[in-house]
N, C-alpha and C positions, 0 to 999 in steps of 0.2 A: 502492500500499499504506500503511495506515494502522498505527503500531506503537505499543500503549498499555503502559506500565511501570506495574507495582505493586512498592512497594518497602517494606522492613522499616521504612527511616527516612527522615528527610528530607536534606537536603543536607548537614547537618552530620555524618551518620553515612558513614564513608569509603567502605563497599562501595556503598552506595545513590547516592552523588556520583559515584563512579568507574564504575560498572556500569550506571547508569541515567541519573541526570540528565545527566551530560555527555555520555553517549551520545546522549541524545534532543536536546541541545543542537546537537551535531555535525550531526545527521540533519535537524533543522529547517532549518538553514543551507544544506542541500544538497536542499532541496526536499520532503522527507517531512513527512507528517502524523504528527508524534509528540507524545506528551504522558506526563506523569508523575503519579501517585497513591500518596501515601504511606498505608499501611495500618497504624494504629495497633496495636500489641499491647496488649491488655487482658485481665485477668483474666475467666474465665467468668463469674464472678459479677457483673460489674461491667456492670449494664444502665443506661447513663446516656442521656441525650438525645443528646449527643454520639456515642454508638456507635450508636444508631438512626439518625442520619442520614447517619454514614457507611456503615452498611449500605446505606441507602436509595441513596447515591451510587455504591457500589460495584455494586449489581445494575443500576443504570442504566446505566453505564458498560461493564460487561462485557457484558450482553445487547445492547448496540449495536455491538460490534465485530463486524464480518462475517468470514464463514468465509475470505476472502480476505486479511482482516487478520491481525496479530499481537496476542496477549496475552503479554506478558512478565514474567513473576515472578522477582522479586530478592530470594531469600531470604526469601520470604512463605510460612513454613510455621507459625507460631504463632498466627494468629487462625482459629480454627476456624471462625466464621461466614463468612468471607470465603473460607475452602476450599470451604466446602459450595456456595457459589454458583460456585465455579470448576467442580466437579464436576457440579452441575447443567448448567450451560452445556456441558459436556463430553459428558456423556451424554443429554441429552435434545434439545440442538441438534445434537449432533456437531462442534463447533466446539473445537479444540484449543487447548494452551497451549505455550510455552517455559518451562523453569524454568533458572535461573542461580543458582549459589552457589560462595564463594569460601572459605568457611572450614569447619571439621569441624562444621557445625551439629547433626549427628546425636550428637555428643558430650555436646550440651546436656542439663541436667536434665529431669526430667519426660517426656513421651511424646516429645522430640525425634527421636528415631531413628524411630519409627513414623510419625510424620506427613512426615519427610523421605521416607523410603522409599515412602511411598504417593504424595507429589507426583511424587516422580522417576519412580515404573513408569509413572503415566499421561499423562506429559508427551510430547509430539511428539519435541521435542528437548530435549536437557539440555547446557547449557554447565557445566563445570567449571573451578574456578580453578587447580588443580594436578593432577598426576597421581594423587597420593593420593585427591583426591576423584573422579576419573575412574574410578579402580578400584572405589571403593564405590559409585557411580553405574552402572556396567556390571552389576552382580548384579541389578540390578532394570529395567534398561533399554538396548537395544542402540544407540540413536541418541544417542552421548554423545560431546561433543568438548570436548577443552581448550581453554578461552579464558582464559589469563592476562590479568589486567586492562592494556588497552590505553591509550596514551598519546595525547595531542593535542598532537604535535610541530609544528603549523602555527600554532595560534593562542594557545598557552598556555605549554607547556613549551620554552624556548628558552634557548642558552647565555648566560652574562650578558656585559653589555657589558665591553669592556676597562677594568680599574681600575690603580690603581697597585699595585705590590707591597707587600705586607706582611712585616714580620720574622717574624710568627706564622703559623704554618699554621692553618687552622681546619677541624677534624675535625666534621662535623655529623651531626645525626640529628634526624628529626621521628617523631612518635608520641604514642601515647596511655599513661596510667599503666599499663595492663595488662603493658607490657613492661618493669616493673620487673627480674624475673628474668633475663631476655634481656640488659639493660644491665650485669648484674653481669659479664658476659664480658670487659668493657673496663676494668673498674678495675685489675688488676695490669699489663695491657701500659701504660695511660696513667702509670702509677708509673712504670714503668723507663723509659719515653721522657723522661720529666721528669727522671728521675736521670741520663739520658744528657747532660742539658743541652739537649734541643731545646725550642724556643720554642713552645709549643702552646696554642690557645683551642679548648676544645670547647664547641659551640653546641649547644644542646637547644631545640628547637621543639615544646613540647607537654610531655606525660611529667608533668605533675600536680607534686606537692610532693614525693613519695618519690623520684623517680628522681635527681633533682639532689643529694640527701643521699648518694647514692653515691659523689660524686666531690668533695664539698666540703673532704675531709680530705686531699686530693692536694696538698701544699704545692707552689707553683710553676706549677700549673695554672690558666688563665685560663678560669674558668667562665662563661659567658654562657647566662643561660635566659631564652627567651620563652614565659611560660606564660600561656595564654590562655583565658577563661572559654568554656563551651560555647556562648554565644550571639554569640561574636566571628565577623565575617565570615571570618577565616582558615580557619574549619572548614567554610565553605560557598563560598566563592571559591577556586578553586586558585591564581588570580594571586597571590593573598598569600602562600600557602606558595613558590610560585617566588621571590617577592622573596627570601627567605630562604634557598632552596637555592643562588641564585646566588652567595651569598656564601662558601658551603662550597669548600675546597679538595680535600676528601676525603669521600664520603658512608660510613657505616658502616651495616650492618643485620645485628645479631647476633641468633643465636636459640639458645634451649637445645634439646637432643634430647628434646621431648616429642610426644606424638600429637597435640596440638592445632597445635602449630607444623609438624606434618608436613604439614598441610593449607594452610597459610599461603601466600599469592601473593607474588610478589617485587615488590610494586608500590611499596614506598618505595626500593628500588634502582632500579627503572625509572624512576621521577621523577628521582633524583639523574642518572642516566645520560643521561637527556633533555635535560638542563640542561649536559651536557659534563662532570659531576663524576665522578671516578673513585671507584670502589667496591669497597669489601671486605664479602663477606657470609659468613655461615657455612656450612658444606658440610651443609646440612638441608633435608628437604622439596622443595620446588620450586626452590630457588636454583641448585643445579647443574646443572639443564637449561636455565638462562636465562643464568647466569654461567660463562664458559668462561675459565678459567685463563690469564692472560696475553694474552687475545684481545681480552674486551671488560670485563674487571674480574678482581678476585682472590678467591680462596676462602681461608677460614681455618678450621680443625677444632681447634684447640688455643689456649690461651692464648698460648702461646709463637710460634704461626702469626701470631697477631692482633699480636703485638709486631714481628715481623721485617718483616710486609709493611707494617704502618703506617709503620714505620722507613723501608723502603724508598721508598715514596711521598712522606713528609715530606723525605727527602735529595735526591731526585733529581727537579726540576723538570719536565726534559724529559721523563721517563717518565711522570710524573703528567699531563701535558697531552697526551701521544701516548694514554694510556690512556683519559682522559676523551673524546675525540675518537672514539675506537675504539667506547666505550661509544654514544654519540650516534648513529653510524652505524648500530650495531645496532638501536636503538629505532626509527630511522625506518624499517629495511627490513623488520623482523619485529615491531615492537609498537606501531605507530602505528595511530590510527584510518585512516588512507588505507590502509594495508595490509592492515587486519584487517576492517574492515567489509562491503567486498563478500565476502568469504569467508563471513562470518556471515550474511550476507541469504541467501545461495545455499544454506548447509545449512538455514537455516529453509524455504526454498522449499522442497527437496527433500522434507521431511517434513511438510509442511502439511496434505495431506489424510488 
C-alpha cells in the first residue's frame, strides 16, 4: 500500500508535522511506501510560475496513486485548484481520499466552512482531532473517527535522563504566539505561588514576544524564554523540542473557553506526558477526554484550581514523579504510533472502495 500525504504546511507547521510528516517517517521505517507534499495556500488571483509548477506536480502525483493506495489530505481545504484535482480524481476515476483535520478550520474567514464541509462530505474516511470536530464532520459524513494526534514514543518522545536536583521547579510550556490569551490564565496563580515563597522557573519555548511580557512583572519568578525564528530547526525536528521538554518538572496547557479552543487537540499535553512530565490542563475541549484527574494528569477550571494544583505538584516530589510516569504509560498504551497506526490503517481499508 502506498500512502501519499498532502499538507497545508511544511514540517514547521505543527499540524502538518505531527499528523503527516512524522506519520510518513514512521511508516517508511516500517516498510511502507509513503511520501508528503506541501500544498501552498495562494490567493486565487496569484497565477505565478511556482503555482503552475505545483499544479502540474499535484496532478501528476494524484493521478498516479492507484485505487488500492491512499491519498491523505491533512487540512488541505484552502487551495481551490488542488481541490478541483482531488474531485476530478474522485468522480472521474472513482479513487477516493482520506481527510484529516485537527482544528476548527470551518470557523476561519472566507468560504472555509463551505470548503471544509465539501471535502468532508466526499471523503472515504474522515479523521477528526477532537470530539468537537467529530460532531461537526458527522453532519456530512458517517465514516468519521476521532484521531487525536499520536506520539512517537519509541524513537523521539522519551523521558529525560536522570539529572541532579535543582532548587527551582521548572514549569514549562511550548507553543506559538496565538496562545497569548490562553497564557493569561497562569499569571495570577504564579504570582500567588511566588508570594508563598516557592522557587519557580517558568520556561517558555516559543510564544513570540508578547507572551513573555505577561510574566516579566512577576517579581521573584525566574522567567526563561527560548524564542526561535520560523526557520529554526526546533519547529521542524521534534527532537529539538524534546530536549526542552525533558528539562520541565511540570507541563502546563491552559485554554480559554472559546469555540476555536474547543476543537484543539491535546497534543502539547501529550508531548509532555510522553516525556514523563506531569501535566495540568484546562477543563475544555478535548482535554478532559484524554486527561483523567489524578490518573494521568490534573485538570484545572479556575485560577484557584491552577494555583492549588500547581502548588501540589511543586511541593510533592514523589507525587509529581508518579503522575509523570502514569502519563507516560497512558501515552504508550493509548496515544502512540505503535498503538494507533494499525487501527488507522484498518479504518482506511474498510472504506477504501
